[in-house]
Structures are given as structure tokens and as C-alpha cells.
VOBA-1610 file (N, C-alpha, C; in pm, whole numbers, padded with zeros to 5 digits, always signed):
BEGIN
Met+00085-00118+00000Met+00000+00000+00000Met+00089+00124+00000Asp+00057+00218-00086Asp+00138+00340-00090Asp+00097+00434+00024Asp+00183+00530+00053Asp+00163+00620+00167Asp+00033+00700+00155Gln+00001+00749+00036Gln-00121+00829+00018Gln-00246+00745+00045Thr-00248+00623-00003Thr-00363+00536+00020Thr-00377+00505+00168Gln-00266+00479+00234Gln-00272+00454+00379Gln-00325+00576+00453Leu-00278+00694+00416Leu-00325+00818+00477Leu-00477+00834+00458Glu-00525+00808+00339Glu-00667+00822+00309Glu-00751+00721+00387Ile-00702+00599+00400Ile-00773+00495+00477Ile-00777+00532+00624Glu-00665+00578+00678Glu-00661+00618+00819Glu-00753+00737+00843Ala-00755+00833+00752Ala-00843+00949+00766Ala-00990+00907+00761Ala-01022+00814+00673Ala-01160+00765+00664Ala-01200+00693+00793Ala-01110+00615+00849Ala-01139+00545+00974Ala-01160+00646+01087Phe-01080+00751+01090Phe-01096+00854+01193Phe-01232+00923+01178Arg-01269+00958+01055Arg-01399+01022+01033Arg-01513+00930+01075Arg-01496+00803+01050Arg-01601+00708+01091Arg-01611+00702+01243Leu-01499+00703+01313Leu-01500+00707+01459Leu-01568+00834+01507Arg-01532+00947+01450Arg-01593+01075+01488Arg-01744+01071+01467Asp-01787+01021+01353Asp-01930+01015+01324Asp-02002+00918+01417His-01938+00806+01447His-01996+00708+01539His-02017+00770+01677Leu-01915+00841+01725Leu-01926+00906+01856Leu-02029+01018+01855Ala-02048+01083+01741Ala-02151+01186+01731Ala-02290+01124+01743Glu-02306+01004+01693Glu-02435+00935+01702Glu-02458+00876+01841Arg-02351+00838+01909Arg-02363+00772+02040Arg-02354+00875+02152Thr-02449+00966+02153Thr-02450+01069+02256Thr-02480+01012+02394Asp-02526+00886+02400Asp-02549+00821+02529Asp-02418+00782+02597Val-02311+00775+02521Val-02180+00741+02576Val-02115+00871+02623Gln-02094+00880+02751Gln-02038+01001+02811Gln-01885+00999+02801Asn-01827+01118+02795Asn-01681+01129+02791Asn-01617+01062+02912Ile-01677+01075+03028Ile-01617+01014+03148Ile-01615+00861+03135Asp-01718+00805+03072Asp-01718+00660+03049Asp-01603+00621+02957Met-01583+00699+02852Met-01473+00671+02760Met-01339+00682+02831Met-01322+00786+02912Met-01197+00803+02986Met-01173+00686+03081Asn-01277+00646+03152Asn-01262+00538+03248Asn-01232+00404+03181Leu-01289+00380+03065Leu-01273+00252+02998Leu-01157+00248+02899Ala-01135+00359+02829Ala-01038+00358+02720Ala-00920+00452+02741Gly-00933+00544+02835Gly-00824+00636+02860Gly-00820+00756+02767Phe-00924+00774+02686Phe-00936+00892+02600Phe-01084+00919+02579Cys-01114+01040+02533Cys-01254+01077+02509Cys-01261+01171+02390Arg-01378+01224+02366Arg-01396+01316+02254Arg-01306+01439+02268Asn-01288+01488+02390Asn-01201+01604+02411Asn-01057+01571+02375Cys-01013+01450+02410Cys-00878+01408+02372Cys-00864+01406+02220Leu-00963+01349+02153Leu-00960+01342+02008Leu-00957+01481+01946Ser-01034+01574+02002Ser-01032+01710+01947Ser-00897+01776+01974Arg-00836+01746+02088Arg-00702+01800+02117Arg-00600+01743+02019Trp-00614+01616+01984Trp-00522+01556+01888Trp-00538+01619+01750Val-00661+01657+01714Val-00684+01731+01589Val-00610+01864+01596Gln-00625+01935+01707Gln-00558+02064+01726Gln-00407+02048+01717Glu-00352+01946+01780Glu-00208+01923+01777Glu-00160+01889+01636Ala-00237+01810+01563Ala-00200+01775+01426Ala-00200+01899+01338Ala-00297+01987+01360Ala-00299+02113+01284Ala-00177+02197+01316Ala-00144+02207+01445Ala-00027+02286+01487Ala+00102+02232+01426Glu+00112+02099+01418Glu+00232+02038+01358Glu+00248+02077+01212Arg+00140+02118+01150Arg+00142+02159+01009Arg+00138+02311+00995Gly+00157+02382+01106Gly+00162+02527+01103Gly+00026+02593+01094Ile-00079+02520+01127Ile-00216+02573+01120Ile-00262+02604+01262Glu-00298+02730+01285Glu-00347+02768+01417Glu-00492+02725+01431Met-00521+02658+01540Met-00657+02614+01569Met-00674+02623+01720Ser-00772+02697+01763Ser-00796+02710+01906Ser-00858+02581+01960Lys-00856+02569+02090Lys-00918+02455+02157Lys-01066+02447+02118Glu-01134+02560+02121Glu-01277+02562+02087Glu-01301+02529+01940Glu-01215+02577+01850Glu-01228+02543+01709Glu-01210+02394+01686Ala-01113+02336+01754Ala-01089+02193+01741Ala-01207+02113+01795Arg-01259+02156+01909Arg-01375+02085+01965Arg-01496+02096+01872Glu-01520+02213+01818Glu-01633+02228+01727Glu-01614+02143+01602Ala-01491+02135+01552Ala-01464+02051+01436Ala-01491+01905+01467Phe-01459+01861+01588Phe-01480+01721+01624Phe-01625+01693+01662Tyr-01682+01779+01746Tyr-01819+01757+01794Tyr-01925+01789+01689Gly-01890+01870+01591Gly-01987+01910+01490Gly-02078+02022+01536Met-02044+02083+01648Met-02119+02195+01704Met-02031+02255+01813Pro-02063+02374+01859Pro-01985+02429+01970Pro-01993+02333+02091Tyr-01880+02321+02159Tyr-01872+02229+02272Tyr-01976+02260+02378Ala-02000+02388+02406Ala-02100+02426+02507Ala-02238+02374+02468Glu-02269+02378+02341Glu-02398+02328+02294Glu-02406+02176+02312Trp-02298+02105+02277Trp-02297+01960+02295Trp-02317+01924+02442Arg-02245+01995+02529Arg-02258+01967+02672Arg-02401+01990+02720Glu-02461+02099+02676Glu-02597+02129+02718Glu-02696+02023+02670Arg-02676+01977+02548Arg-02768+01878+02489Arg-02749+01737+02545Tyr-02623+01695+02564Tyr-02596+01553+02584Tyr-02521+01515+02711Gln-02446+01605+02769Gln-02364+01566+02885Gln-02450+01556+03009Thr-02428+01449+03083Thr-02498+01430+03210Thr-02396+01442+03322Asp-02447+01459+03443Asp-02357+01464+03559Asp-02298+01326+03582Ala-02173+01326+03620Ala-02107+01199+03650Ala-02163+01141+03779Ser-02179+01010+03779Ser-02222+00943+03901Ser-02104+00939+03999Ala-02133+00908+04123Ala-02026+00896+04222Ala-01926+00787+04181Glu-01977+00678+04125Glu-01888+00569+04080Glu-01800+00613+03965Gln-01858+00685+03870Gln-01779+00734+03756Gln-01670+00829+03802Ala-01705+00921+03888Ala-01608+01018+03938Ala-01497+00949+04017Lys-01532+00852+04097Lys-01432+00779+04176Lys-01337+00703+04084Ala-01391+00637+03982Ala-01307+00565+03887Ala-01215+00660+03812Phe-01267+00777+03777Phe-01188+00876+03703Phe-01072+00926+03788Thr-01098+00962+03912Thr-00993+01017+03997Thr-00891+00910+04038Ala-00929+00785+04031Ala-00838+00676+04067Ala-00734+00651+03958Gln-00758+00702+03837Gln-00668+00680+03724Gln-00579+00800+03703Glu-00467+00773+03637Glu-00379+00883+03594Glu-00424+00922+03454His-00449+01048+03431His-00490+01097+03300His-00388+01198+03250Thr-00358+01187+03120Thr-00263+01280+03059Thr-00333+01380+02972
//
């Protein structure tokens, strides 16, 4: 496989993950952090970092909007729920980067 084809396949897989997470609004970021060690915010930060590596300025909010498909505040208002005591305890018990 040539480099361009690999890049296109990886980009398509990333877009599919983004779209899947956009549909699964029942899955909370804290659940993702507790189970997988990353969440939608991590993914949006990775988008921001990839842009910066290419000399493209992208704010945290711009990156989040690009990933969430809407302003982050709007997503939180629509879909984010309060963490349960168990979720919060599991989150604080882990090291997060």
C-alpha cells in the first residue's frame, strides 16, 4: 500500500470514529476516559495538535467544534450528564494525561 492510500484509509477510519461518537450521545466522555483512557475532548485535542504540527493555528474551541460538529458548550448542554459517584471515583483513581 502506498503512503497516500494509507493516509486516506486512516483518515476515513478517523472520520467514521468521529461520526460514530456523534451518534452515540449516550456514551459520556467520562465513560470513555474510564474505559479507554481517552474521550472526545482528547480526540479534538489531537486534531488541534496535528494542525499545529502543520503550522495551522486552531484554538481549543475550534478543534472541539470541528470534532463535535457543534460548539462544545452546545454539545454539553444537549448531551452531557452529571457523573455518578462511581464514575467520578473511577476517574480520579486513574492517571490521566
